[in-house]
N, C-alpha and C positions, 0 to 999 in steps of 0.2 A: 504494500500500500504506500509506503514511504521509502522507495529504494535508495534515495540519496541521504536518508537520515536513519539508517538501520544500525542501531546499537543493540546487540543481542545479549540477553541474559543467558549465561552458560552454566549455571550451577544447579539447575533444576534436578538433575540426576547425578552426573559425574563430570566435573569440570574438564579434566584432562582426557578422559576416555571417550566422552560423547559430546560434551558441550562445545569445547574449542574445535574439535574435528568437524562437527556439524556446522559450526559457524564459518569455518574456512571453506567448506563446500558451498555454502550459501554465498559467501563473499566472491568466490570464483564465478558463480553463476551471474551475480550482479555485475561484476567487472566485464564479463563477456557480453552483456547487454548495454554497456556504456555507462554504468553507474559505479560510484565510488562508495564503498561501505564506510561507516563511521568507526565501529569497533565493537568491543564486548564489555559486559558488566559482570563482575563477580560479587555475589551478595552473601557468601557464607564460606566457612572453612578457614584454613590458614591462608589469609589473603596475600601475605607477603610471598610465600612459596608458590602459591597458585599463580600469582601475577608474574613471577619470574619465569616459571615454566611456560605459561601461556604466551609470554613475550617471545620466547625462543621459538615456539611453534608458529606463531603468526609471522615472525620474520623469515623463518625457513620457507614458509608458503608464499612469500613475496608480498606480505601485507605489513611492511615496516611502518606505514602511516596509520595503521589501525590503532585507535586509542583504547586504553584499558581504564575502565571506570570501576571504582570500588564503592561499595555501600555496606549496610548492615550495622546500624546503631553506632555510627562513627561520631566522634567528637574530637576536639582539638588535641587531646592527649593521645588518642588512638592514632590519629593522623600523624602526629609527630613521631610516634613509635614506628609506624610504617615507613616513613621517610628515612628515619635513622637506620632501619634495616635494609634500605636500598630497594624497596619495592618499586618496580617500574610502573607506577600508576600516574596516569595523566589527569584524571578527574576524580573528584570525591563527591559522592551523592549523600548529602546530609539532610535528614528529615526530622525524626523525633527529637534529636538532641539540639536541633536548631530552633524549633518552635517552642520547646519547653526546657527550662533549665532544671536538670535533675537535682542539682545541689541547692537550688533556691527557686522552687516552682512557682512561688507567689511573689509578685512585686507589689508590696504595699505602698500606697502613696497617700499623703495627707496635704491638703491645701492649707497654706498659711499666708495670710495677707501680709505683704511686705510694705506696700505703699498704696495710698488712695489719691487719685487725681481729682482735684476740685478746682473748677474754674481755670483749668490749664496748669495748675500748680500741684506738684507731688508732695503729699504729706506722708512722712515715714510712719510705719506702724511696726510694732514689735510684740512678740509673745514672750512674756517673762515667766520663767519656771524655776522651781527650786532646784531642778536638775540643769546644770549649766549646758549640757549637750542638747537640751530641748529648747533653749532660748534662741530665738530666731534673729537673723541679721535684718535690721530695718532698712527701708529706703529702696528707691528705684535703682537697680544696679546693672552693671555691665561686667563681663568676665573677659579678661585679656590673656592671651597666650604669649609668653615671652620667649624670644628666640635669641641665641647667641649671635652677635653680629658677624663673627668670623665663620662659624660652622653652619649657621642657619638651622641649628637643632633646637628644639624646644627644651626648656629646662624648668619651667614653672608656670603656673597660672596665678593671676592676681584678680581678686574680686574688688571692684571699685564702685563708687556711686556713679550713676549714669552721666552726670554732668561734670565729672572730674576729668581733668586733663593730666595724664600721667607725666610726672616729672622724669628727668633723665636718670635720677637716682631715687630709689624708693626705700624708705626705712620700713620694710614690710613686717606685718604681724602674722604669726602662724594662724591659719584659719581653723585649726582644731580648737574647739571651745575649751578643751581641757589643757591646752598648751599655749594660751595666748601670751604668756610671758616670754615665749621664744620669739626673738626678732632677728631679722637678717637684712643686710643691705643688698639691694638688687641694682645692678648698673650694667652699662655696656650692652644694651639689648634693643631689639625692635619688638613692638607690641602689635598683636592682631586681635581686634574685637571678635568674640565668638558668638554672642547672642544676636540673632537676627529675628525680626518680627515675622510671624507666620500668619497671624490674623490681624487685619487692620479694620477700622470701622467700616462695615458694609461690604467688605470683600476680603479675599485671601491675598496675602502679599505675594510678590513675585519671587518664588523659591524654586530651586531646581527640582524637576520631576523626572527627568530622563534617568533611567536606572544606570546607564553607563557613566553619566556625568557624576552621579552620586558615588558609584564605585570608584571612579578616579579620585574624587575628593577624599574618600575614606582612606584609600591606599596612601595618598600623599600625606594625609594627616598622621596616620600611624607611622609612616616612615620617618617623620620628623621627631617623633617621641624618642626618649632615651631607650636604647635596646634593653637595658636592665629592667625597665618597667614592663617589658613585654614578655618576660619569661613566664612560662606556665607554672613553674615551681619556684616558690620563694621570690617573687618579683619585688623590685624596689618600689617604695611608695613614691608616687609623683607628687611633688610639693605644691600646695595651694596656700596662697597668702591673702591677707587683707591690706588695703591701703590704710595708713594711719587715720585718715579722715573717716573712713567707714568703721574702723575698729573703735574709734572714740565716740561714735554716735550713740 
């Protein structure tokens, strides 16, 4: 039905004895009629070893361009393990672990008013609690990502009031409400505002909707973050600070 988009599941019975050989037979028939097969998908078993042997079989049959897709309850940890083991996998099919976080399946959210606009003026609002970590930051705010001027790598985020102009040097305050006594001097940086309006009065704002543009932006943003913060095991904490003006409000 879709001869130019044929990615065949090969593990229904036996991957190496029937699945891949039958796929190769179909691929040869497709090629003979002018079509180019996409590849195979492995959804069970020892995916690393099966992928390695399937790659040898496909290459020997003349289908070096055929892609191997792996699936079966994959997550970032499993994928990292497969890549470290040298599995020749071109694509990863991620389903259940993408739509539901096994470690934290519920994302709780609570709305807290930070500011109220009256007659065009923002009035800061705050929730005060006996627990310091529950006390909110007042005011209409903006978040800036700071980049080293020389390497263009991100090294910290700073939360500021929306009408603030960041100085060249910031005596920043730790954003952790239990560690606000920690201060650090931030200098020699470029700053990029992160918060963009999504809804404006009466209409939605002009935000990217093209999935490939969003993918490109996400990849570029992640690439700019410190590598140590992206480790799957024991990642470094990415620092977040407050401007003195916001901290003192």
